[in-house]
C-alpha positions, -999 to +999 in steps of 0.1 A: +333-621+358+307-594+364+273-605+376+246-607+364+259-624+332+235-628+303+235-655+276+207-646+252+186-666+228+201-700+221+179-718+196+167-751+210+143-764+183+117-749+160+111-713+171+119-720+208+149-704+225+166-704+259+181-673+275+202-677+307+211-652+334+238-661+359+236-641+391+254-641+424+231-645+455+246-647+489+279-658+473+263-686+454+259-686+416+223-690+404+211-697+369+177-686+356+168-701+323+140-683+304+122-702+275+105-683+247+088-690+214+075-667+187+044-659+208+064-650+239+073-664+273+069-702+278+084-704+313+115-704+335+137-728+354+160-717+383+190-738+392+217-735+418+244-756+435+217-766+460+194-777+432+216-783+402+193-805+381+157-801+370+139-830+352+106-836+334+095-800+330+070-792+303+059-758+289+029-754+265+015-725+246-014-732+222-005-765+206+033-761+208+051-778+236+086-778+250+097-807+272+129-804+292+139-839+302+170-826+320+184-792+328+219-793+344+238-765+362+275-766+371+288-735+390+322-720+380+347-728+408+385-723+406+396-735+372+363-753+365+341-734+341+304-730+348+278-743+324+241-749+318+230-777+296+196-787+284+182-819+269+147-823+256+122-822+228+100-796+212+071-796+187+062-772+159+035-746+164+008-772+155+020-795+182+035-820+156+069-832+145+087-834+178+125-828+175+151-836+201+179-813+212+209-813+236+225-779+240+249-760+261+231-727+266+257-709+289+294-713+298+314-689+320+345-688+343+354-668+374 
């Protein structure tokens, strides 16, 4: 696989999306997950084999919020595919009607 590898715009909930870029840094796969909504950038999470999990991350813009209860990274190694999964909730643009999601936002192999 050629690096960097891009996995654009997976819809999480409401108008919020996640785009993932997998890069190779010093021989180690790194995932940068970028979160956006209709207004633009909400924030980013960076994961690696050294820090493969992020929990309890919240992004807000105006009244809308995105809560990532767990972001999980698995590097591709040998016959094992790499993947990034997200679990969380997001509100509508008025900050109401929270909806849950559990999504695989990237998968790749060597």
